[in-house]
Backbone as CSV, one residue per row, in Angstrom:
resi,resn,N_x,N_y,N_z,CA_x,CA_y,CA_z,C_x,C_y,C_z
1,MET,-3.880,5.838,18.385,-3.661,5.235,17.088,-4.630,5.871,16.087
2,THR,-4.126,6.199,14.911,-4.948,6.842,13.897,-5.615,5.815,12.993
3,LYS,-6.711,6.214,12.369,-7.432,5.362,11.432,-6.748,5.477,10.070
4,LEU,-6.305,4.361,9.522,-5.656,4.373,8.218,-6.722,4.324,7.127
5,LYS,-6.540,5.118,6.093,-7.533,5.195,5.028,-7.195,4.301,3.848
6,ILE,-6.031,3.657,3.907,-5.631,2.717,2.859,-5.750,1.314,3.418
7,LYS,-6.331,0.416,2.633,-6.565,-0.956,3.075,-5.775,-1.925,2.201
8,THR,-5.625,-3.166,2.688,-4.989,-4.219,1.912,-5.802,-4.476,0.657
9,GLY,-5.128,-4.563,-0.486,-5.811,-4.808,-1.753,-6.064,-3.557,-2.567
10,ASP,-5.914,-2.375,-1.968,-6.098,-1.118,-2.703,-4.945,-0.899,-3.675
11,THR,-5.232,-0.247,-4.787,-4.189,0.188,-5.708,-3.774,1.584,-5.288
12,VAL,-2.474,1.781,-5.089,-1.973,3.065,-4.611,-0.845,3.567,-5.502
13,LYS,-0.592,4.870,-5.391,0.501,5.514,-6.113,1.426,6.139,-5.085
14,VAL,2.735,5.999,-5.293,3.720,6.590,-4.394,3.851,8.069,-4.766
15,MET,3.642,8.948,-3.777,3.617,10.383,-4.029,4.925,11.090,-3.645
16,ALA,5.815,10.419,-2.898,7.058,11.057,-2.453,8.142,10.008,-2.281
17,GLY,9.367,10.449,-2.356,10.500,9.555,-2.119,11.136,9.065,-3.398
18,ASP,12.022,8.080,-3.260,12.784,7.553,-4.389,11.889,6.879,-5.429
19,HIS,10.750,6.354,-5.010,9.874,5.597,-5.913,8.647,6.399,-6.326
20,LYS,8.764,7.717,-6.326,7.656,8.607,-6.657,7.107,8.290,-8.057
21,GLY,5.793,8.180,-8.154,5.139,7.930,-9.432,4.825,6.469,-9.700
22,GLU,5.404,5.552,-8.942,5.155,4.125,-9.158,3.823,3.722,-8.532
23,GLU,3.146,2.764,-9.188,1.863,2.275,-8.689,1.941,0.791,-8.395
24,GLY,1.111,0.339,-7.479,1.054,-1.073,-7.143,-0.090,-1.357,-6.185
25,LYS,-0.255,-2.634,-5.901,-1.324,-3.090,-5.019,-0.757,-3.287,-3.616
26,VAL,-1.504,-2.879,-2.592,-1.055,-3.025,-1.212,-1.163,-4.496,-0.812
27,ILE,-0.025,-5.067,-0.385,0.027,-6.468,0.025,-0.259,-6.601,1.513
28,LYS,0.386,-5.752,2.320,0.258,-5.854,3.767,0.409,-4.483,4.392
29,ILE,-0.296,-4.273,5.515,-0.210,-3.012,6.246,0.225,-3.300,7.681
30,PHE,1.160,-2.482,8.177,1.605,-2.560,9.563,1.008,-1.359,10.289
31,ILE,-0.117,-1.558,10.987,-0.862,-0.470,11.607,-0.034,0.236,12.680
32,ASP,0.683,-0.522,13.499,1.443,0.082,14.599,2.589,0.962,14.111
33,LYS,3.119,0.696,12.914,4.235,1.477,12.380,3.803,2.459,11.287
34,ASN,2.515,2.444,10.897,1.993,3.293,9.814,2.753,3.074,8.504
35,ARG,3.006,1.809,8.178,3.745,1.469,6.975,2.984,0.423,6.178
36,ALA,3.261,0.347,4.872,2.603,-0.623,3.999,3.608,-1.196,3.016
37,ILE,3.371,-2.438,2.603,4.176,-3.070,1.559,3.356,-3.030,0.283
38,VAL,3.944,-2.455,-0.778,3.269,-2.310,-2.064,3.946,-3.231,-3.067
39,GLU,3.145,-3.980,-3.802,3.639,-4.976,-4.752,4.476,-4.322,-5.851
40,GLY,5.734,-4.767,-5.996,6.609,-4.303,-7.068,7.262,-2.953,-6.831
41,VAL,7.071,-2.355,-5.661,7.636,-1.037,-5.364,8.596,-1.170,-4.188
42,ASN,9.683,-0.410,-4.198,10.680,-0.390,-3.126,11.317,-1.765,-2.942
43,MET,11.807,-2.339,-4.042,12.432,-3.657,-4.018,13.832,-3.565,-3.405
44,ILE,14.151,-4.526,-2.529,15.472,-4.607,-1.928,16.059,-5.979,-2.212
45,SER,17.390,-6.082,-2.139,18.073,-7.359,-2.303,18.453,-7.872,-0.929
46,LYS,18.145,-9.128,-0.677,18.448,-9.729,0.623,19.225,-11.013,0.387
47,HIS,20.288,-11.203,1.144,21.070,-12.424,1.038,20.397,-13.504,1.859
48,ALA,20.103,-14.665,1.227,19.381,-15.744,1.903,20.234,-17.003,1.951
49,LYS,20.213,-17.648,3.113,20.898,-18.929,3.268,20.058,-20.008,2.595
50,PRO,20.660,-21.087,2.144,19.868,-22.185,1.587,18.887,-22.735,2.626
51,SER,17.659,-23.022,2.181,16.629,-23.564,3.066,15.740,-24.502,2.254
52,ALA,14.734,-25.051,2.889,13.808,-25.949,2.193,13.044,-25.196,1.101
53,GLU,12.661,-23.942,1.369,11.936,-23.132,0.385,12.845,-22.678,-0.753
54,ASN,14.090,-22.371,-0.435,15.054,-21.848,-1.399,16.346,-22.662,-1.286
55,PRO,16.403,-23.849,-1.934,17.572,-24.724,-1.765,18.880,-24.125,-2.278
56,GLN,18.812,-23.225,-3.263,20.011,-22.596,-3.808,20.572,-21.522,-2.880
57,GLY,19.682,-20.821,-2.166,20.126,-19.660,-1.394,20.400,-18.511,-2.344
58,GLY,21.317,-17.628,-1.992,21.705,-16.536,-2.880,20.968,-15.241,-2.576
59,ILE,20.886,-14.385,-3.593,20.284,-13.065,-3.435,18.804,-13.139,-3.821
60,VAL,17.953,-12.652,-2.926,16.505,-12.682,-3.136,15.998,-11.246,-3.189
61,LYS,15.154,-10.926,-4.181,14.540,-9.603,-4.285,13.205,-9.644,-3.572
62,LYS,12.923,-8.643,-2.721,11.642,-8.572,-2.039,11.264,-7.119,-1.793
63,GLU,9.976,-6.897,-1.499,9.487,-5.541,-1.270,9.765,-5.109,0.164
64,ALA,10.141,-3.852,0.329,10.287,-3.254,1.653,9.095,-2.330,1.883
65,SER,8.861,-1.968,3.126,7.686,-1.156,3.442,7.917,0.324,3.130
66,LEU,6.814,1.030,2.908,6.806,2.477,2.685,5.887,3.102,3.722
67,HIS,6.128,4.357,4.068,5.250,5.027,5.026,3.918,5.355,4.352
68,ILE,2.835,5.213,5.108,1.484,5.435,4.581,1.312,6.857,4.040
69,SER,1.986,7.832,4.653,1.832,9.226,4.225,2.352,9.455,2.806
70,ASN,3.183,8.556,2.289,3.717,8.692,0.937,2.843,8.005,-0.111
71,LEU,1.723,7.414,0.296,0.857,6.679,-0.617,-0.475,7.390,-0.787
72,MET,-1.045,7.272,-2.004,-2.359,7.845,-2.277,-3.158,6.850,-3.099
73,LEU,-4.427,6.694,-2.761,-5.308,5.741,-3.417,-5.531,6.111,-4.881
74,VAL,-5.553,5.103,-5.757,-5.838,5.306,-7.178,-7.203,4.701,-7.482
75,GLU,-8.084,5.522,-8.068,-9.416,5.054,-8.457,-9.642,5.450,-9.915
76,ASN,-9.890,4.460,-10.761,-10.095,4.684,-12.198,-8.918,5.429,-12.828
77,GLY,-7.696,5.116,-12.418,-6.499,5.711,-12.988,-6.154,7.091,-12.470
78,VAL,-6.937,7.621,-11.513,-6.719,8.959,-10.982,-6.543,8.865,-9.466
79,THR,-5.570,9.612,-8.922,-5.387,9.597,-7.467,-6.511,10.372,-6.800
80,THR,-6.903,9.919,-5.623,-7.993,10.557,-4.894,-7.782,10.442,-3.395
81,LYS,-8.316,11.392,-2.659,-8.306,11.308,-1.204,-9.453,10.404,-0.772
82,VAL,-9.358,9.888,0.443,-10.370,8.983,0.970,-11.023,9.626,2.185
83,GLY,-12.342,9.488,2.277,-13.067,9.993,3.436,-14.000,8.929,3.967
84,TYR,-14.586,9.198,5.108,-15.573,8.301,5.709,-16.864,9.061,5.908
85,ARG,-17.996,8.392,5.703,-19.297,8.995,5.978,-20.260,7.913,6.431
86,MET,-21.341,8.340,7.048,-22.361,7.416,7.524,-23.451,7.284,6.457
87,GLU,-23.774,6.055,6.103,-24.898,5.767,5.212,-25.838,4.880,6.002
88,GLY,-26.920,5.490,6.501,-27.801,4.772,7.407,-27.097,4.613,8.740
89,ASP,-26.905,3.388,9.171,-26.174,3.145,10.410,-24.814,2.511,10.157
90,LYS,-24.353,2.579,8.897,-23.084,1.961,8.519,-22.080,3.029,8.081
91,LYS,-20.825,2.878,8.522,-19.750,3.790,8.146,-19.072,3.242,6.895
92,VAL,-18.971,4.064,5.830,-18.394,3.611,4.565,-17.258,4.535,4.134
93,ARG,-16.306,3.959,3.377,-15.217,4.724,2.770,-15.699,5.262,1.442
94,PHE,-15.321,6.507,1.099,-15.696,7.055,-0.196,-14.573,7.898,-0.782
95,SER,-14.617,8.029,-2.115,-13.637,8.816,-2.840,-14.076,10.288,-2.779
96,LYS,-13.181,11.174,-2.360,-13.527,12.586,-2.260,-13.626,13.253,-3.630
97,LYS,-13.014,12.637,-4.648,-13.067,13.215,-5.985,-14.391,12.877,-6.680
98,SER,-14.749,11.585,-6.665,-15.953,11.159,-7.381,-17.163,10.969,-6.467
99,LYS,-16.977,11.051,-5.145,-18.025,10.863,-4.139,-18.631,9.464,-4.135
100,GLU,-17.956,8.494,-4.800,-18.455,7.118,-4.866,-17.943,6.324,-3.674
101,VAL,-18.738,5.348,-3.235,-18.337,4.463,-2.145,-17.283,3.506,-2.673
102,LEU,-16.236,3.285,-1.879,-15.157,2.367,-2.283,-15.410,0.984,-1.758
């Protein structure tokens, strides 16, 4: 299993695919599938039966997952790669463009 460099809560930009150029916040990551759900990106329509949460039922819009390789971290409005380094005895994430700890 590989170490993912994008975490929940990060702002990311879609770099490839139908939603190229769109930005959003990472809601959830599926480590075993290398996929992430990004807020407001890759919206799909799903038919829902009436339930306690949705008494009307009908068509519901929700986010679908995207592959991690199509996402890039956004820091201060600019996309950047992410690296890891040791600071003392602690491993920290840092931006390769600005060299700042994330």
